[in-house]
C-alpha positions as CSV (number, residue, x, y, z in Angstrom):
1,M,-20.5,-29.9,-6.2
2,E,-19.6,-33.6,-6.8
3,E,-23.3,-34.5,-6.5
4,H,-24.2,-31.9,-9.1
5,I,-21.5,-33.0,-11.5
6,K,-22.6,-36.7,-11.1
7,A,-26.2,-35.8,-11.7
8,T,-25.8,-33.3,-14.6
9,G,-22.2,-34.0,-15.9
10,K,-21.5,-30.3,-15.7
11,V,-19.8,-28.0,-13.2
12,P,-22.4,-25.9,-11.3
13,P,-22.8,-22.3,-12.5
14,G,-20.3,-19.9,-11.1
15,N,-17.7,-22.6,-10.4
16,E,-16.2,-22.8,-13.9
17,S,-12.4,-22.5,-14.2
18,G,-11.4,-18.8,-14.4
19,N,-14.6,-17.5,-12.7
20,A,-13.5,-15.0,-10.0
21,T,-17.0,-14.8,-8.4
22,W,-16.0,-17.0,-5.5
23,V,-12.3,-16.0,-5.1
24,R,-11.5,-14.7,-1.6
25,K,-9.7,-11.4,-1.6
26,P,-7.5,-10.5,1.3
27,L,-8.7,-7.5,3.4
28,P,-6.6,-4.4,3.1
29,R,-4.4,-3.9,6.1
30,K,-4.4,-0.6,7.9
31,K,-1.0,1.1,8.0
32,K,-0.1,2.0,11.5
33,P,1.2,5.5,12.0
34,D,4.8,6.1,12.8
35,L,5.4,5.9,16.6
36,R,8.0,8.3,18.0
37,L,9.5,7.1,21.3
38,A,11.7,10.1,21.8
39,P,10.0,13.0,23.6
40,S,10.2,16.3,21.8
41,S,9.5,19.9,22.8
42,N,5.7,19.5,22.2
43,V,5.3,15.8,23.2
44,Q,5.9,14.4,26.7
45,L,5.9,10.7,27.6
46,T,3.2,9.8,30.1
47,V,4.6,6.4,31.0
48,P,8.2,5.2,31.6
49,L,10.0,4.4,28.4
50,E,10.7,0.8,29.6
51,E,7.0,0.2,30.1
52,L,6.2,1.6,26.7
53,I,8.7,-0.7,25.0
54,D,7.4,-3.7,26.9
55,W,3.9,-3.0,25.8
56,L,5.0,-2.5,22.2
57,V,6.8,-5.8,22.1
58,K,3.9,-7.7,23.6
59,E,1.2,-6.0,21.4
60,N,3.0,-6.3,17.9
61,K,4.2,-9.3,15.9
62,V,7.2,-7.3,14.6
63,V,8.9,-4.3,16.2
64,A,11.9,-2.5,14.6
65,F,13.8,0.0,16.6
66,I,15.5,2.2,14.1
67,K,16.9,5.6,13.8
68,G,15.0,7.8,11.4
69,S,11.5,7.2,10.0
70,R,9.9,4.6,7.7
71,S,10.4,6.8,4.7
72,A,14.0,7.8,5.5
73,P,15.6,5.3,7.9
């Protein structure tokens, strides 16, 4: 870009202030589904709870163990 400005005295097309053509937009993040650790009448754990918690902590940057759900903690 500097070479173009030195040669022509102008900013290259598409690089003017306010032009959003080259703006990097963040990718949308996928929302992970709620994970229920407590077994219910229709769901049975297939691995020991301690093993599941260990895997969750290792695989995720942030883990919150709360009572309730994301919408109603």
